[in-house]
N, C-alpha and C positions, 0 to 999 in steps of 0.2 A: 805545764805551760799554763799561763794566766790567761783568763778570759780575753783580755786585750790582745795578747800576744798570738793566740791561736786564731782569732778572727782577722787580725791584720795579715798573718800568714795565708789565710783562706783567700781573702780579697787579693792579696799581691799574685797568688796562683792564678785566679781568674783573670786578672789583668795581662799576665804574661801568656796565658792561653789565647786571650783575645788578640795579642799581637801576632802569635804564631798562626792563627787562621785568619787574619786580616778582618777582624771585627772590631774595629776601634769604637770605643764607647761602651763595651760590654762590661758590666759590673755586677756585684751581688751586695745586697744590703740587707740589714735586719728590718723587718716589717711585722709587727704584732707578734713578734717571738719566732718568726718563720723566715726562710730564705726567700729573698725576692731577687729575680733578674731584672736588671734594667739595661736597655741599649739606647743610646741617645745619639743624635746628631747635633752638632754646635757650629756655629758661625762665631769665631772669635769666643767671646764669654756668654754668648746667647745661644740657649737651647732652642733649636728650631723643631725638633722632633724627639719624642721619648715614648718608648713602649716599655711595658712591664709585663712579668708574669710571675705568679707566686709557685713556689715549689712545696711538695709535701714533706718538708724536712725542717724540724726544728733548728733555730740558730744556736747550736750547741757543738762542742768539740767532737764529741762522740759520734755526730751524724755529718760532720763536715766532709769526711772522705766520700761517703755516698752522695752527698749533695754535689761535691765537685765532679764526681763521675757523671752525675745527671747533667750538670752544665756543660761538660765536654761533649756529651752525646748531642744536647741541643745545638751547640756551636757547629758540630759536624753537619747537622741537618741544614742549619742556616747558611753554612758555606756552600751548600748544594743548591741554595735558591730558595729555600722555605722560609716563611715568615716565623717570627719568633713564637707566636701562638701555635702555629702548626707544627714547629719543630718540637715544642714542649709537649703537645698532644702525642705526637708520634713516639717520643721518649718515654712518656708515661705510660702509654699503651703496651709497648712492645719490649721495653727493657727488662731483661731477665735479672731476677732478684739474686743476691750473692749466694753462692753455694747451692742452696736448695734447688732452684730452678734450673741451674746447669747440671746438677746431679739427676734431676728428673729427665732432662734432655738427653742425657747420656744413656738413661735406661731405656728410653724409647728408640734411641739410636742403635743399640744392642740389638733390641727385638726386631728392628727393621732389617739389620744385617743378617740375622740368623734365620729368620722365619719368612722373609719375603725376597722378591726380586731374585737375583742369581745368589740364593742363599749359601752362606758359608758356616762352617762349623764353629762350635763355641770354642774350640780350642785355637782356631785361626783368629777368631775375634780377640781371645785373651792375649795372644802373641803379637798381633799386628796392629790392632786398633786400640785396645784398652790402654796402654801405656801413654800414648800421646794424648788421648782424650781425657785420661785421668789428670794429665798436666794442665790441660785447657781448664778443667773444673777447678783445680787447685789456684791456677793463676786469677781466674776470675772471681775466686772467693776472697782474695786479699784486698785490703785497702788500696785504694786509688790502682784498680786494674786497668789494662788497656781499653781504649774506647774504639778501636777498629780492628778489623780482622788481621790487617798486614802487621801491626805491632804484636798482636797475639801470637801469630805464627812464628815471628822472628824470636820471641821469648821463649817458645815452647821448642825450638829447634836449635838454638844458637850453641848448645852444648856439643854438638856434632859436627864433624869437619865438613865444610862445604863440598857438595857434589858425592858425599859418602852415600852409601846404600840406605844407612840408617836414617840420615837426614832426608833422603828422597821419600822413604816409606812413611815417616812421621808427618812431613808436609802434606803428602797426599790423604792421608788419614784424617787429619785436622780439617782439610778442606771438604771432605766428605761429611765430617761431623757438623760443620758450620752450614753447609748446604743443607743438611736435614733440620738443623734449627731454624733457619729461615723458612724454608719450604713447607716444613711439617709442624713445627712448633710455634709459629707465628713471631719469631724474633725479628726485630727491626731489619729492614733491607740493608742498613748500613753494615750489617754483619756478613753480608754476602762476600765470600772470599773471591780473591782474583782468580781469574780462569788460567792466567799464565803464572807458573810457580817458580819460574827460573830465577828470579830475584831472591826468593826465599831458600831455594835449594843452594844457590850460589855456584861458584866457580873455583875448582881446587887450584891451588898453586902447583906449577909443574912439578915441583920436588915431592909433592904430597899425592901425586896421581898414582894410584894403584888400582888395578881392576879389582873392585869389591866383590864382583860376582864369584861364586865358587869355581876355582879353576879345577882341571883334571891333574891328577898326578902325573909325574913324567914317565914313570915305568911301574911294572909289575914289583920289580925289586924294592922300589922306594916305599910301597906299601908294606912289604914283607919286613924290611928293615924296621920300619917303625912299629910294627906289631911286636917285634922281638924285645922291644924296650918296655913293653908294659910289664909291671912287676907281678906276674902271676905266681911267681915263686917267693914273695915276699914273706919274711918270718911273721909279719902281722897278718892274722887270719882275715880281718876285715879288709885290708888293702888287697890281699891275695884274692879273695873271692870277688871283690869289685873289678879287678883288672882281668879276672878269668871271664867274667859275665860280659864285660865291654870288649874284650878280645873276641868272643864268640859273635857278638853283635856286629863288630866291624867286618869280620869274616864274611858274615851273611850279606852285609850292605855292599862289600867289594865283589864278591862272586855273583850276587843277584842283582846288582844295581838298584838297591832298595832305597826309598825315602826312609829317614830313621824311624818314622811313626809306623811304617808298614810292617816293621818287625814283629809288633804285637799282633799282626793280622795274618801271620803265615800259617798254613795248612800243608799237610802232606797227603796227597791222594794217590790212588793206584789206577793204572791204565790196564785194563785186563787184556787188550788186545797186544800191546807191547810187553805186557807182563813187567811192568816197573813203575816205580813210584816217582812223582814229581811234585814240584812246588806249586802251591796256589795262594793267591793273596786275595783276601776278601775286603780290603780298604777300598773305600770309595772317597776320592778326593774332591772337594767341591771347589768350583772355580767359576769363571765368567761365563763359561759355556755349558755350565751344569756339572754333573759329577761324573767321574770315571766309573768303569765297570770293574767287577772283580775279574781277576785274570790269572792265567797260568804263567809261570816265570821259568825262562831258560837260564841255567847256570852258565857261567862263563869263568871257569877255573883260571887262577893265575899261573904263571910260568916263572920258575925260580931262575937264578943266574946259571945254572947248569943246563937250562933248557927242559927241565922236567916239570910236570903238571903237579901243582900243589895239591895234595889230597887231604883236605880237612875233613872229609866224610861227614859233612853237615847234616845231609838228609837222614843218614843212618842214625846218627847221635840225636838228632831231633826226635825221630820216631821212637827211640830208646829212652827218652827223657834224661839223655846224657849230655845235653847242651844247655847248661846254665845260661840265663839271660837277665839283663837288669829287669827290675820289677815293672818299670813303665819306661819305655823308650821314646823319646821326643827328639826334635832337633836341638831344643834347649838343653835337655839333660845331656845329650851327646856332646853338644859343644861345650858344656861346663866341665865334663870329664877330660875332654881333649885340653882345655885351657890350663888345667892344673899339671899337665904333663910337660917337662922341660924338653924332651925330645920332641914334642909337637911344636913347642915354640920355635925350637932350632930349624925344624922343617919348614916352618912358615917364613923365616928369615930367608931360608935358601930359595924358596920359590918367589918371594918377593924380589930378590936380587937376580935370579936367573930368568924368570918368566914376567916379573912386573905383575903378578896376579897374586891372589889370596887363596888359601886353602881353607876349606871348612869341613864340616861332618858330611856335607852334600859331595864333597869332591870324590868319594867313593863311587857314588852314583854317575857323576860327570866322567870319571874314568872308565866305567862300565860302557858308557855311550861312545867313547873314543875307540875303546877296544872293539866294540861292534863294527865300527867304521874301518878299523885297521884290518881286521879279519874279514872284511868285504860281506858282512851281513847287512842285507838291504834294510833302508832306512824304515820301511813298513814294518819288518819283522822286528827290528829293535824297538820301535814304538810299541808293538803289541806286547812285548815282553816288559817294557818299562813302566806301561800304564799312562801314556800321554798321547797328544795328538801330533800328527806329522809337522804341523806348524809350529808346536811348541819344541820339538825335537830340534828343528832347523833354527829356531831362534835362540834356544837357551843351552843347547849342548854342543861341545866341541867336536870338530872333525878332526882337528889336528892340534899338535903342540909343537914347540921348537924342536923336540927330539924326534917326534914322528915326521915332521916336515923335512929335517936333514936326512933321516933314513930313507924316506921316499925318494928324494932327489938323488941320494948317494946310490940306491938300488937302481934308479932309473939310468944314471951315468954308466954304472957297471953293465947293465944290460945293453945300453947302446954300444958299449966297447965290445962287447961279446958279439952283437949283431955285425958290427962292422968287420970283426975278425972272421966271422963266419962267411961274410960276403966276399972278402978277399980270397979265402980258401976256394970258393966255388967259381972264381974268375979264371 
């Protein structure tokens, strides 16, 4: 692009911006080899008021992108009622530099989240906060980045469906990141994110509405049938070993109601009074209310279609080092393995059609909670074994499914018929 071409394009961009924000008369010109902003009021052909401010950018194509970004920031401040000079000072003082400053802000944000307040684990930060915040850094490092938090958030979440869990998580993470940038890193107040995120999260179309939260399985047999599809007998040694280790992992998650990561923190201890071994988990989950405590875990074996208890002998095999497991179990690793299985994809489709809900690797844990309820285990005891609060239990874990609801009412009707029959006999 020639000197004349890029400069005309630059000036046209500014004039367009001026119209968009309602600042008629805002232009940029070359003055002493630098960019100068002018804003003037006219009556007819007569200029009655003109104000100018110099910007720290050379009048050159390679700096025009940064200059335009600065002009946009200044225009935003002016739209909020600040003078040209005051707007320029605010933009100059607090505008983060491309890439470098945003990377620095991300580093301090990570430190704040992990080491202060309701501290989270580094793994949680890496999973929940790092991807959307990295995207912010990337977007703000490009030429002509957005000049306000609303546009920035929209750019960073647009690839995920409205109202999806991922879009919700990413939107909230970006809001926290921007709040940190403004409150702790001195970024201009113009970057304060909106308190109401509904417009950014969006509203799903009726046909796209699927309960994204991990749903519980429909039955014990559904889990057993899926586990049978894992290629533990594959002729390929690597595939067979992976399938066997994940089979064992999912058995533990189903029978003990574990979070995926807790598989790495399992121990077997001995109760000298009852003379029996039992499961213990040393994992501490960090959250808004602090960290959970290590806990003993009560197994809840599955029942097959013949009404018999499934005996995986997990605790005995674990003690004897006969229970191979994946090297490192995380929700992401478990999810990635499941995504590669066609049988899991088929099961997901069935659940969406029958329950309007999604299954994830956490569905083993959710189904454990459901089985606790069905087997009339009180909520307090279920919470103790699962390692979460009563509030969390009531908020996040199912008490029923379509299947259990149907069976509950069916059994109630049958009991009612029996009771009426007994009553008639006694009359």
